[in-house]
C-alpha positions as CSV (number, residue, x, y, z in Angstrom):
1,M,-26.0,6.6,-47.7
2,K,-25.9,3.2,-46.3
3,V,-24.4,3.0,-42.7
4,I,-23.2,-0.2,-41.1
5,V,-22.2,-0.1,-37.5
6,Q,-20.4,-3.1,-36.0
7,A,-18.7,-4.0,-32.7
8,R,-16.2,-6.7,-31.7
9,H,-15.4,-7.5,-28.1
10,I,-17.5,-4.5,-27.0
11,E,-21.2,-4.0,-26.4
12,L,-22.7,-1.7,-29.0
13,S,-25.0,0.4,-26.9
14,S,-27.8,2.6,-28.2
15,A,-26.0,5.6,-26.9
16,L,-22.9,4.7,-29.0
17,R,-25.0,4.0,-32.1
18,N,-26.9,7.4,-31.7
19,Y,-23.7,9.2,-31.1
20,C,-22.3,7.7,-34.3
21,E,-25.4,8.8,-36.3
22,V,-25.5,12.3,-35.0
23,H,-21.7,13.2,-34.8
24,L,-20.4,11.2,-37.8
25,V,-23.1,10.5,-40.4
26,E,-24.8,13.9,-40.2
27,H,-21.4,15.7,-40.6
28,I,-20.7,13.7,-43.8
29,R,-24.2,14.2,-45.2
30,R,-23.7,18.0,-45.0
31,F,-21.3,18.0,-48.0
32,Y,-21.7,14.5,-49.5
33,D,-25.0,12.6,-49.6
34,S,-25.3,9.8,-52.2
35,E,-27.5,6.8,-51.9
36,A,-24.7,4.7,-53.5
37,A,-22.2,5.6,-50.8
38,Q,-21.5,3.3,-47.9
39,L,-20.0,4.0,-44.5
40,V,-18.8,1.1,-42.3
41,V,-18.0,1.8,-38.7
42,Q,-16.3,-0.9,-36.6
43,F,-15.7,-0.6,-32.9
44,N,-13.1,-2.9,-31.3
45,D,-11.8,-3.5,-27.8
46,T,-8.4,-5.1,-28.4
47,N,-7.3,-5.9,-24.8
48,G,-10.7,-6.7,-23.5
49,T,-11.1,-6.1,-19.8
50,K,-7.4,-5.3,-19.2
51,G,-7.9,-1.6,-19.9
52,G,-5.5,0.8,-21.5
53,N,-5.6,2.6,-24.8
54,D,-7.4,-0.2,-26.6
55,Q,-10.7,1.3,-27.8
56,D,-10.2,1.6,-31.5
57,V,-12.5,2.5,-34.3
58,H,-12.2,1.7,-38.0
59,L,-14.0,3.9,-40.5
60,T,-14.3,2.8,-44.1
61,F,-16.1,5.1,-46.6
62,Y,-17.0,3.8,-50.1
63,M,-17.9,6.4,-52.7
64,P,-19.0,5.5,-56.2
65,N,-16.2,5.9,-58.8
66,A,-13.6,6.6,-56.1
67,R,-11.1,4.8,-53.9
68,A,-12.3,3.5,-50.6
69,I,-11.2,5.7,-47.7
70,H,-9.9,3.9,-44.5
71,V,-9.3,5.7,-41.2
72,E,-8.3,4.0,-37.9
73,Q,-8.0,5.6,-34.5
74,V,-7.1,4.2,-31.1
75,S,-7.7,5.8,-27.7
76,D,-8.9,5.0,-24.2
77,D,-12.6,5.8,-25.0
78,A,-14.8,4.7,-28.0
79,F,-16.5,8.1,-28.2
80,K,-13.1,9.9,-28.2
81,S,-11.8,7.6,-30.9
82,L,-14.8,8.2,-33.0
83,D,-14.4,12.0,-32.8
84,M,-10.7,11.9,-33.8
85,A,-11.4,9.5,-36.6
86,R,-14.3,11.6,-37.9
87,D,-12.1,14.6,-38.3
88,R,-9.6,12.7,-40.3
89,L,-12.3,11.0,-42.4
90,I,-14.0,14.2,-43.3
91,R,-10.7,15.8,-44.3
92,R,-9.9,12.9,-46.6
93,I,-13.4,12.9,-48.2
94,K,-13.2,16.6,-48.9
95,E,-9.8,16.0,-50.4
96,E,-11.2,13.3,-52.7
97,I,-14.1,15.5,-53.8
98,R,-11.7,18.3,-54.6
99,R,-9.7,15.9,-56.7
100,W,-12.8,15.0,-58.7
101,R,-13.6,18.7,-59.4
102,Q,-10.1,19.5,-60.6
103,P,-9.7,19.4,-64.4
104,G,-7.5,16.5,-65.5
105,G,-5.3,15.9,-68.4
106,H,-2.4,17.7,-69.9
107,A,-4.2,19.9,-72.5
108,P,-4.4,23.7,-71.9
109,L,-7.8,24.8,-70.8
110,D,-8.2,27.4,-73.5
111,R,-8.0,24.8,-76.2
112,P,-9.3,21.5,-74.7
113,L,-9.7,19.8,-78.1
114,G,-6.9,21.4,-79.9
115,R,-7.1,24.1,-82.6
116,T,-10.3,24.1,-84.5
117,A,-11.0,25.3,-88.1
118,A,-12.9,28.3,-86.7
119,A,-10.0,29.4,-84.5
120,S,-7.6,29.1,-87.4
121,E,-10.0,31.2,-89.6
122,R,-10.2,33.9,-86.9
123,Q,-6.5,34.0,-86.6
124,L,-6.1,34.5,-90.4
125,T,-8.7,37.3,-90.5
126,A,-7.1,39.0,-87.5
127,R,-3.8,39.2,-89.4
128,E,-5.4,40.7,-92.5
129,D,-7.2,43.4,-90.4
130,D,-4.1,44.4,-88.6
131,P,-2.0,46.9,-90.6
132,E,1.1,46.4,-88.6
133,A,1.0,42.6,-89.0
134,S,3.5,41.4,-91.5
135,P,2.4,39.0,-94.2
136,P,3.4,35.4,-93.7
137,K,6.9,34.8,-95.0
138,V,7.3,31.9,-97.5
139,H,10.7,30.8,-98.2
140,V,11.3,28.8,-101.4
141,D,14.6,27.2,-102.0
142,E,16.3,27.9,-105.4
143,P,17.2,24.7,-107.2
144,V,20.9,24.0,-107.2
145,P,22.4,24.2,-110.7
146,G,23.4,20.8,-112.1
147,V,21.2,18.8,-109.6
148,K,17.9,17.5,-110.7
């Protein structure tokens, strides 16, 4: 998995980068590890030195053959924002993987391609073997007199 860590208006310390690797990337790799996947982590300080709840983190996860997953979280600490966003991202990734594994379409599972000739033959032989099964009824209309 390719991991990109970016920071805007905040210093990206080695502690924050290591925390991101250990507490975010390793959690995702436990259940989804593909070399084609990409995780983009963006840290941002919206108010600068003014303070307040302005440490936000944007997580974007790209999986092959799936929609991009975006999660954003704002709090007073970058580490705290990353933890809360991680939980939401992991939940959404697992949801997307579950959606992949579900069978799709509208056909019933017992006959995914419809009735085959072999299934029809088995059904006919089953009727012949069953003594209580009634023979198939065929109704032929009588011609109406005087009408050709």
